[in-house]
C-alpha positions as CSV (number, residue, x, y, z in Angstrom):
1,M,-48.6,-38.8,-82.8
2,I,-49.9,-35.3,-83.2
3,G,-49.7,-32.8,-80.3
4,R,-50.4,-29.2,-79.5
5,R,-48.0,-26.6,-80.8
6,P,-45.3,-25.2,-78.4
7,S,-45.1,-21.4,-78.0
8,P,-44.3,-19.6,-81.2
9,N,-40.7,-18.9,-82.1
10,A,-39.4,-20.8,-79.0
11,S,-36.6,-22.4,-81.0
12,N,-35.7,-19.0,-82.6
13,Q,-35.5,-17.3,-79.2
14,L,-33.3,-20.0,-77.8
15,R,-31.0,-19.9,-80.8
16,N,-30.7,-16.1,-80.6
17,R,-29.9,-16.2,-76.9
18,L,-27.2,-18.8,-77.5
19,L,-25.7,-16.8,-80.3
20,F,-25.7,-13.6,-78.2
21,H,-23.9,-15.3,-75.3
22,F,-21.5,-17.0,-77.6
23,V,-20.6,-13.7,-79.4
24,V,-20.1,-11.9,-76.1
25,L,-17.8,-14.8,-74.9
26,V,-15.7,-14.8,-78.1
27,I,-15.4,-11.0,-78.4
28,C,-15.0,-10.0,-74.7
29,G,-13.6,-13.2,-73.2
30,N,-11.9,-13.0,-69.9
31,E,-8.6,-11.0,-70.0
32,N,-7.1,-12.6,-67.0
33,K,-7.6,-16.1,-68.4
34,S,-6.3,-15.1,-71.8
35,R,-3.0,-14.0,-70.3
36,E,-2.7,-17.4,-68.7
37,T,-3.6,-19.3,-71.8
38,P,-0.6,-20.2,-74.0
39,L,-0.5,-18.4,-77.3
40,M,-1.0,-21.6,-79.3
41,A,-4.2,-22.5,-77.4
42,R,-5.7,-19.1,-77.9
43,G,-5.0,-19.3,-81.6
44,T,-7.1,-22.5,-81.9
45,M,-9.9,-21.6,-79.5
46,V,-11.6,-18.9,-81.6
47,P,-11.8,-21.0,-84.8
48,T,-13.1,-24.0,-82.8
49,L,-15.8,-21.8,-81.2
50,L,-16.8,-20.4,-84.5
51,V,-17.2,-23.8,-86.0
52,L,-19.3,-24.8,-83.0
53,L,-21.4,-21.7,-83.3
54,L,-22.0,-22.5,-87.0
55,A,-23.0,-26.0,-86.2
56,I,-25.5,-24.9,-83.6
57,F,-27.0,-22.3,-86.0
58,C,-27.3,-24.8,-88.9
59,A,-28.8,-27.5,-86.7
60,T,-31.6,-25.2,-85.4
61,T,-32.2,-23.7,-88.8
62,V,-32.7,-27.2,-90.4
63,V,-35.4,-28.2,-88.0
64,Q,-37.6,-25.2,-88.7
65,S,-41.2,-26.3,-89.0
66,K,-43.7,-25.3,-91.7
67,E,-47.2,-24.3,-91.0
68,W,-49.9,-25.8,-93.3
69,N,-53.2,-24.0,-93.5
70,V,-55.6,-26.9,-93.9
71,G,-58.4,-26.7,-96.5
72,R,-59.3,-24.0,-99.0
73,Q,-58.5,-20.3,-98.9
74,D,-61.3,-19.8,-96.3
75,G,-59.9,-22.7,-94.2
76,W,-61.4,-26.0,-92.9
77,F,-64.6,-26.5,-94.9
78,F,-66.6,-28.9,-97.1
79,S,-65.2,-30.8,-100.1
80,I,-61.5,-30.7,-99.0
81,S,-60.9,-34.5,-98.5
82,D,-58.1,-34.4,-101.2
83,W,-56.3,-31.5,-99.6
84,G,-53.4,-33.5,-98.1
85,D,-52.7,-35.6,-101.1
86,D,-49.9,-33.5,-102.6
87,K,-48.5,-31.9,-99.4
88,P,-45.0,-32.9,-98.3
89,I,-45.8,-32.7,-94.6
90,K,-43.0,-33.6,-92.2
91,V,-42.5,-34.3,-88.5
92,G,-42.3,-31.0,-86.7
93,D,-44.7,-29.2,-89.1
94,V,-47.9,-27.6,-87.8
95,L,-51.4,-28.1,-89.2
96,V,-53.5,-25.0,-88.8
97,F,-57.3,-25.5,-88.9
98,K,-59.2,-22.3,-89.3
99,Y,-63.0,-22.4,-89.1
100,K,-66.1,-21.0,-87.4
101,A,-66.0,-22.5,-84.0
102,I,-69.7,-22.3,-83.5
103,A,-70.4,-24.5,-86.5
104,H,-67.4,-26.9,-86.8
105,N,-64.7,-28.8,-85.0
106,V,-61.7,-31.0,-85.8
107,V,-61.5,-34.6,-84.5
108,Q,-58.5,-36.8,-85.0
109,V,-59.8,-40.3,-85.7
110,S,-58.7,-43.8,-86.8
111,E,-58.8,-44.8,-90.5
112,E,-61.9,-46.8,-89.9
113,D,-63.7,-43.9,-88.3
114,Y,-62.5,-41.6,-91.1
115,N,-64.0,-44.0,-93.7
116,A,-67.3,-44.4,-91.8
117,C,-67.5,-40.7,-90.7
118,T,-67.9,-41.8,-87.1
119,V,-66.2,-41.2,-83.7
120,S,-66.2,-44.7,-82.0
121,R,-63.8,-43.9,-79.2
122,P,-62.5,-40.9,-77.2
123,S,-60.5,-38.9,-79.7
124,P,-58.5,-35.6,-79.6
125,T,-61.1,-32.9,-80.4
126,Y,-60.3,-29.3,-81.2
127,R,-62.9,-26.6,-81.0
128,S,-61.1,-23.2,-81.0
129,G,-61.6,-22.2,-84.7
130,N,-57.9,-21.6,-84.9
131,D,-56.3,-24.9,-84.0
132,H,-52.5,-25.4,-84.3
133,I,-51.7,-29.1,-84.2
134,K,-48.0,-30.1,-84.2
135,V,-47.1,-33.3,-86.1
136,T,-44.8,-35.3,-83.8
137,S,-44.4,-38.6,-85.7
138,S,-44.6,-40.0,-89.2
139,G,-47.5,-42.0,-90.6
140,R,-51.0,-41.5,-91.8
141,F,-53.4,-39.3,-89.8
142,F,-57.1,-38.7,-90.2
143,F,-59.2,-35.7,-89.3
144,I,-63.0,-35.1,-89.6
145,C,-65.6,-32.5,-88.6
146,Y,-68.1,-34.2,-86.3
147,V,-70.5,-31.7,-84.6
148,K,-73.1,-34.0,-83.1
149,T,-73.8,-35.7,-86.5
150,P,-71.6,-37.1,-89.3
151,L,-73.2,-34.8,-91.8
152,H,-70.2,-32.5,-92.2
153,C,-67.8,-35.4,-92.6
154,E,-70.1,-37.0,-95.1
155,N,-70.1,-33.8,-97.2
156,G,-66.3,-33.9,-97.5
157,M,-65.2,-32.1,-94.3
158,K,-62.4,-34.6,-93.7
159,I,-58.8,-35.1,-94.6
160,A,-56.2,-37.8,-94.5
161,I,-52.6,-36.8,-94.4
162,T,-49.4,-38.7,-94.8
163,V,-46.4,-37.4,-92.7
164,Q,-43.0,-38.2,-94.0
């Protein structure tokens, strides 16, 4: 499944907020509670919290997505059908389609429609000229340009990608 991209840097903002609150908690703490806490418990709390912080930081860093600019240097255009062949696209990555919105679009289609350059059923269609499409599952996905006729698709304005 492919979906629209969430707000940019949302995971980074959340991670930074968590880190800030954690650091404030560890450094400042609560003086009244620390006096009531036995010395041995206080000695293990800080290292435990630091390990937890490190685990949170690593987990959010590992799931960082990559943005893939689809097509040639000038974006989504003709003769790009082999673009996705050597790309290690993963779940969570974002496909960026840049094109002149007045002349092109991006339609996610089935493999049959991809091969025939048709749109036989209602399909996700993007028209902004700067589409960010988040990859939400693994598998094979197909995109074509279909502005009223199959002419653009037939001239190579289509891609098939494999998501790992």
